[in-house]
C-alpha positions in Angstrom: 0.0 0.1 -0.1 2.8 2.4 0.6 3.8 2.4 -3.0 0.4 3.6 -4.5 1.2 7.4 -5.1 4.5 6.4 -6.5 2.7 4.0 -8.8 0.2 6.5 -9.7 2.4 9.3 -10.6 4.6 6.6 -12.8 1.3 5.8 -14.6 0.4 9.6 -15.0 3.5 10.5 -16.8 3.5 7.4 -18.8 0.3 8.2 -20.3 1.5 11.9 -21.0 4.6 10.6 -23.1 2.1 8.0 -24.9 -0.3 10.9 -25.6 2.6 13.3 -27.0 4.0 10.6 -29.2 0.6 9.5 -30.5 0.1 13.0 -31.8 3.6 13.0 -33.6 2.9 9.7 -34.8 -0.5 10.7 -36.3 1.3 14.0 -37.8 3.6 11.4 -40.0 0.4 9.8 -41.6 -1.6 13.0 -41.8 1.0 16.3 -42.3 -2.0 18.8 -42.4 -2.2 18.2 -38.6 0.0 20.8 -36.4 1.3 18.8 -33.2 2.7 21.9 -31.7 0.2 23.8 -32.2 -2.1 21.2 -30.5 0.3 21.4 -27.6 0.4 25.0 -27.6 -3.5 25.3 -26.8 -3.9 22.1 -24.8 -1.1 21.7 -22.6 -2.8 22.7 -19.4 -4.6 19.6 -19.3 -1.4 18.0 -18.3 -1.8 20.1 -15.0 -5.5 19.1 -15.0 -4.9 15.5 -14.9 -2.0 15.8 -12.8 -4.1 17.5 -10.1 -6.8 14.9 -10.6 -3.8 12.0 -9.8 -3.2 13.9 -6.8 -6.8 14.1 -5.7 -7.3 10.4 -6.0 -4.2 9.9 -4.1 -5.4 12.0 -1.5 -8.9 10.0 -1.4 -7.3 6.7 -1.3 -5.0 7.6 1.6 -8.2 8.6 3.4 -9.8 5.5 2.9 -6.5 3.6 4.2 -5.5 5.0 7.5 -3.2 2.4 8.3 -1.0 3.9 5.5 1.2 7.2 5.6 -0.4 9.6 3.5 1.8 10.8 0.6 2.9 14.6 0.6 0.6 16.8 -1.5 3.7 18.0 -3.6 7.2 17.3 -3.0 9.8 19.8 -3.6 10.9 18.2 -7.0 7.4 18.2 -8.3 6.6 22.0 -7.2 9.9 22.9 -9.3 8.5 20.6 -12.3 5.3 22.4 -11.7 7.0 25.9 -12.3 8.8 24.7 -15.4 5.8 23.4 -16.8 3.9 26.5 -16.4 6.8 28.6 -17.8 7.5 26.4 -20.9 3.7 25.9 -21.7 3.3 29.8 -21.5 6.2 30.4 -23.8 5.2 27.7 -26.2 1.7 28.9 -26.6 2.9 32.7 -27.1 5.4 31.5 -29.6 3.3 28.8 -31.4 -0.1 30.9 -31.6 1.5 33.8 -33.0 3.0 34.6 -36.3 7.1 34.4 -36.2 7.4 37.9 -36.6 5.9 38.6 -33.2 8.1 36.0 -31.3 10.3 38.5 -29.4 7.4 40.8 -28.5 5.4 37.5 -27.5 7.6 37.2 -24.4 7.7 41.1 -23.8 10.9 42.1 -25.9 11.0 44.8 -28.2 14.0 44.2 -30.2 14.6 47.7 -31.4 13.9 49.7 -28.0 14.3 47.7 -25.2 17.8 47.3 -25.3 18.7 50.6 -26.6 16.5 52.5 -24.5 17.3 50.6 -21.3 18.8 53.5 -19.3 16.6 56.4 -21.1 13.6 58.4 -20.1 10.6 59.2 -22.2 9.6 62.8 -23.3 6.5 63.9 -24.9 6.1 67.0 -27.5 3.3 67.8 -29.8 3.3 69.4 -33.3 0.9 70.2 -35.8 1.3 70.4 -39.6 -1.5 71.1 -42.2 -1.9 71.3 -45.9 -4.7 73.0 -48.2 -6.5 70.8 -50.3 -8.3 72.3 -53.5 -9.8 68.9 -54.5 -10.0 65.6 -52.6 -7.0 63.3 -53.9 -5.0 61.0 -52.0 -2.6 60.6 -48.9 0.1 58.2 -48.2 1.4 57.7 -44.6 4.4 55.4 -43.3 5.4 55.1 -39.7 7.6 53.0 -38.5 6.7 53.2 -34.9 3.5 54.7 -33.5 -0.3 54.7 -34.1 -2.3 56.3 -36.7 -5.6 57.6 -36.7 -7.6 59.2 -39.5 -10.7 61.1 -38.9 -13.1 62.5 -42.1 -14.3 65.7 -42.1 -16.0 68.4 -44.3 -12.9 70.7 -44.4 -10.6 71.2 -47.7 -7.4 70.7 -45.6 -5.3 67.9 -44.2 -4.5 68.4 -40.7 -1.8 66.0 -38.6 -1.2 66.6 -34.8 2.2 64.7 -34.3 2.7 63.3 -30.7 6.5 62.8 -30.4 7.8 60.2 -27.8 11.3 60.7 -27.6 13.5 58.3 -25.4 16.7 60.1 -24.2 19.2 60.0 -21.2 17.8 63.8 -20.3 15.4 66.4 -21.4 18.1 68.7 -23.1 18.6 65.7 -25.6 15.2 65.0 -26.0 14.4 68.4 -26.9 17.3 68.6 -29.2 15.9 65.7 -31.0 12.5 67.2 -31.0 13.9 70.5 -32.7 15.3 68.6 -35.3 12.2 66.8 -36.3 10.3 68.1 -39.3 7.1 67.3 -41.2 5.7 68.5 -44.4 2.9 67.4 -46.8 4.5 66.8 -50.5 2.3 66.4 -53.5 3.1 63.7 -55.9 1.4 61.9 -58.8 -2.2 63.6 -57.4 -1.4 62.3 -53.9 -0.1 63.9 -50.4 2.8 62.2 -48.8 3.6 63.1 -45.3 7.5 63.0 -45.1 9.5 63.4 -42.2 13.5 63.6 -41.6 13.2 61.1 -38.9 15.9 58.8 -40.5 18.6 61.5 -40.2 18.6 61.5 -36.4 21.0 59.7 -34.6 20.1 55.9 -34.6 18.1 56.4 -37.7 15.4 57.8 -35.2 14.9 54.6 -33.3 14.8 56.3 -30.1 11.6 58.1 -31.2 7.8 57.3 -31.6 5.5 59.1 -33.6 1.6 59.0 -33.0 -0.4 60.8 -35.7 -4.1 62.0 -35.6 -5.0 63.2 -38.9 -8.1 65.2 -40.1 -8.9 65.1 -43.7 -11.4 65.5 -46.4 -14.1 62.7 -46.4 -13.7 61.8 -50.1 -9.9 61.0 -49.8 -8.4 57.7 -50.6 -5.4 56.9 -47.8 -2.8 54.6 -48.0 -1.4 53.9 -44.7 1.2 51.8 -43.5 2.7 51.0 -39.7 5.2 48.9 -39.1 4.8 48.9 -35.3 1.5 50.6 -34.5 -2.2 50.5 -34.5 -4.3 52.1 -37.5 -7.6 53.5 -36.9 -9.6 55.0 -39.8 -13.4 56.3 -39.7 -15.8 58.1 -42.0 -13.7 58.0 -45.5 -15.2 57.9 -48.7 -13.0 56.0 -51.4 -10.5 53.1 -51.9 -8.3 52.7 -48.7 -5.2 50.5 -48.5 -4.1 50.2 -45.2 -1.0 47.9 -43.9 -0.6 47.0 -40.1 2.2 44.6 -39.8 2.5 44.6 -36.0 -0.6 46.5 -34.7 -4.2 46.2 -34.7 -6.5 47.5 -37.5 -9.8 49.3 -36.8 -11.9 50.7 -39.7 -15.6 51.9 -39.4 -18.1 54.2 -41.7 -16.3 53.9 -45.0 -17.6 54.0 -48.6 -15.6 52.3 -50.9 -13.0 49.5 -51.2 -11.3 48.6 -48.2 -8.0 46.7 -48.5 -5.9 45.4 -45.5 -2.7 43.7 -45.4 -1.8 42.0 -41.9 1.1 40.2 -40.5 -0.1 40.2 -36.9 -2.5 41.4 -34.2 -6.4 42.0 -35.1 -8.3 43.3 -37.7 -11.9 44.9 -37.1 -14.3 46.4 -39.9 -17.6 47.9 -39.2 -20.4 49.4 -41.3 -18.6 49.5 -44.8 -20.6 50.2 -48.0 -18.4 48.5 -50.5 -15.9 45.3 -50.3 -13.4 44.4 -47.7 -10.3 42.6 -48.9 -7.9 41.1 -46.2 -4.6 39.1 -46.7 -1.7 38.1 -44.5 -1.8 36.5 -41.2 -2.6 37.5 -37.8 -5.1 36.8 -34.7 -8.8 38.0 -34.7 -10.7 39.4 -37.2 -14.3 40.8 -37.2 -16.3 42.2 -40.3 -19.7 43.5 -39.2 -22.1 45.3 -41.6 -20.7 44.9 -45.1 -22.9 45.9 -48.1 -20.5 44.2 -50.5 -18.1 41.2 -50.3 -15.5 40.0 -47.7 -12.5 38.2 -49.0 -9.8 37.0 -46.2 -7.0 34.8 -47.4 -3.9 33.9 -45.0 -3.6 32.2 -41.8 -5.7 33.9 -39.0 -5.0 31.9 -35.5 -8.0 33.7 -33.4 -11.4 34.2 -33.5 -13.2 35.1 -36.9 -16.2 36.8 -36.4 -18.6 37.8 -39.5 -22.1 39.3 -39.3 -24.6 40.6 -41.9 -22.5 40.6 -45.0 -24.6 41.8 -48.1 -22.7 39.5 -50.7 -20.2 37.1 -50.8 -18.0 35.8 -47.7 -15.1 34.2 -48.8 -12.2 32.6 -46.4 -9.3 30.6 -47.7 -6.4 29.5 -45.3 -4.2 26.4 -45.2 -6.8 24.2 -43.6 -10.5 26.0 -44.6 -11.9 27.0 -48.1 -15.2 28.5 -47.5 -17.8 30.4 -49.3 -21.0 32.0 -48.0 -23.7 33.9 -50.0 -25.7 36.6 -48.2 -25.2 36.3 -44.5 -28.0 38.1 -42.9 -27.1 36.3 -39.4 -23.6 35.8 -38.0 -20.5 33.4 -38.6 -18.1 32.6 -35.8 -15.0 30.4 -36.9 -12.3 29.4 -34.1 -9.3 27.0 -34.3 -11.8 23.9 -33.5 -15.2 25.2 -34.4 -17.6 27.0 -37.1 -20.8 28.3 -35.9 -23.3 30.0 -38.3 -26.7 31.3 -38.1 -29.0 33.0 -40.7 -27.4 32.1 -44.0 -29.8 32.9 -47.0 -27.7 31.8 -49.9 -25.4 29.0 -50.8 -22.8 27.7 -48.3 -20.2 25.9 -48.9 -17.3 24.6 -46.8 -14.1 22.4 -46.9 -12.3 22.1 -43.8 -10.4 19.8 -41.1 -10.6 19.2 -37.3 -13.7 21.5 -37.0 -17.0 21.0 -35.4 -19.5 22.7 -37.7 -23.0 24.1 -36.4 -25.3 25.6 -39.2 -28.5 26.8 -38.0 -31.4 28.5 -40.2 -29.9 28.1 -43.6 -32.2 28.7 -46.3 -30.2 27.6 -49.5 -28.1 24.8 -50.6 -25.2 23.2 -48.3 -22.1 21.4 -49.1 -19.8 20.6 -46.2 -16.5 18.3 -46.5 -14.7 18.2 -43.2 -12.6 15.3 -41.4 -12.0 15.0 -37.2 -15.2 16.9 -36.5 -19.1 16.7 -36.2 -21.7 18.5 -38.4 -25.0 19.8 -36.8 -27.6 21.2 -39.1 -30.8 22.7 -38.3 -33.4 25.0 -40.0 -37.2 26.1 -39.4 -37.4 26.2 -43.2 -38.1 23.4 -45.4 -35.0 22.8 -47.9 -35.5 23.5 -51.4 -31.6 23.0 -52.4 -29.5 20.0 -51.9 -27.7 19.6 -48.6 -24.3 17.6 -49.3 -22.4 16.6 -46.0 -19.2 14.4 -46.1 -17.6 13.8 -42.7 -14.6 11.5 -42.3 -14.4 10.7 -38.7 -17.4 12.6 -37.1 -21.1 12.5 -36.6 -23.8 14.3 -38.4 -27.2 15.6 -37.1 -29.7 17.0 -39.2 -32.9 18.5 -37.9 -35.6 19.7 -40.5 -39.4 21.1 -39.8 -42.1 18.2 -39.8 -43.6 19.7 -43.4 -40.5 19.1 -45.4 -40.4 16.9 -48.4 -37.0 15.4 -48.9 -34.9 12.5 -49.8 -31.9 11.4 -47.7 -29.2 9.4 -49.1 -27.1 8.4 -46.0 -24.1 6.2 -45.9 -21.5 5.4 -43.0 -18.5 3.2 -43.5 -17.7 2.8 -39.8 -21.0 3.7 -37.9 -24.6 3.9 -37.5 -27.3 5.7 -39.6 -30.2 6.6 -37.3 
């Protein structure tokens, strides 16, 4: 009886090794499976089952008072627990984020943290404006800093620049701020915001520029930030936005919105036109878009779409989806896809996702593996519903007065 705790601990870690080995073995037969992504997502399960094994040990020791109860945690187990927590957190941040964000995932800014370790931060504000006789285009490129653009009915472009200078003392910071200059230069019918930031010591790496621009409403903007967010509201015209390491927020735009992402999240609201997103990142949200929404790339977070007037397309290495006339909502995450209120055809080909489709009114075509499919509608179907599932269950719920034929086949299961 004295060896109960030892044997249980041995069995627990043996099962852990078997589970990890099974994941990597299955990857050899199914290359689309991402073992490190699974481990990065579900590693806390190890701690949960470890705790359960400890609880069982405690209950068994209470049932056998003649034996010496095992300690809750030994010193080596405490060290191992801290190590698992640290490594699990590190793996999650590295694997579940784009590789460009690996340093920042652990709180390191390669460009700034080490160089500005012994510097202080000083803030200055400047304003620059440019008259505009007729709305044209605007080009802004910022290495470090946020860009916020608001539409107005005035015939000018006004920029409020917030300078954050890292320097050993205020005198050095003020000197750098005095050297900074800004101007709008017109080229090929577009106004380009130019600065002499690169002429500063260290190419201006110790300076952050946050811009707030007020521009004519009918203006086409081309905005690029390397380390910062982009906020755009109320413009009419084609907008091209590139946020390499920052969030993207776009609202109340009339016209085409092109977005290039390589990290963080993107949000689009109340767009009278089309939205085109490509790249990689985390969360994507598109709400009240009158035209089409096209998403191409690898986005590892939560994807939420609501009220898309025309076509919603999503394409990644694991999922290819086309939805027509989304009057409801569609939420997609790493292991699930939930949708309701689809008025047009719905087609998806994916892997390792549980799919739930409610209140569909047109044809459905679903191809998936390693996931279940649930279909439910209160409207009698008039179009084909085709579902092909490899390793998963299918549940179909139709209204009582539906006229339909079912062709159901199962290779390794039952049809009920």
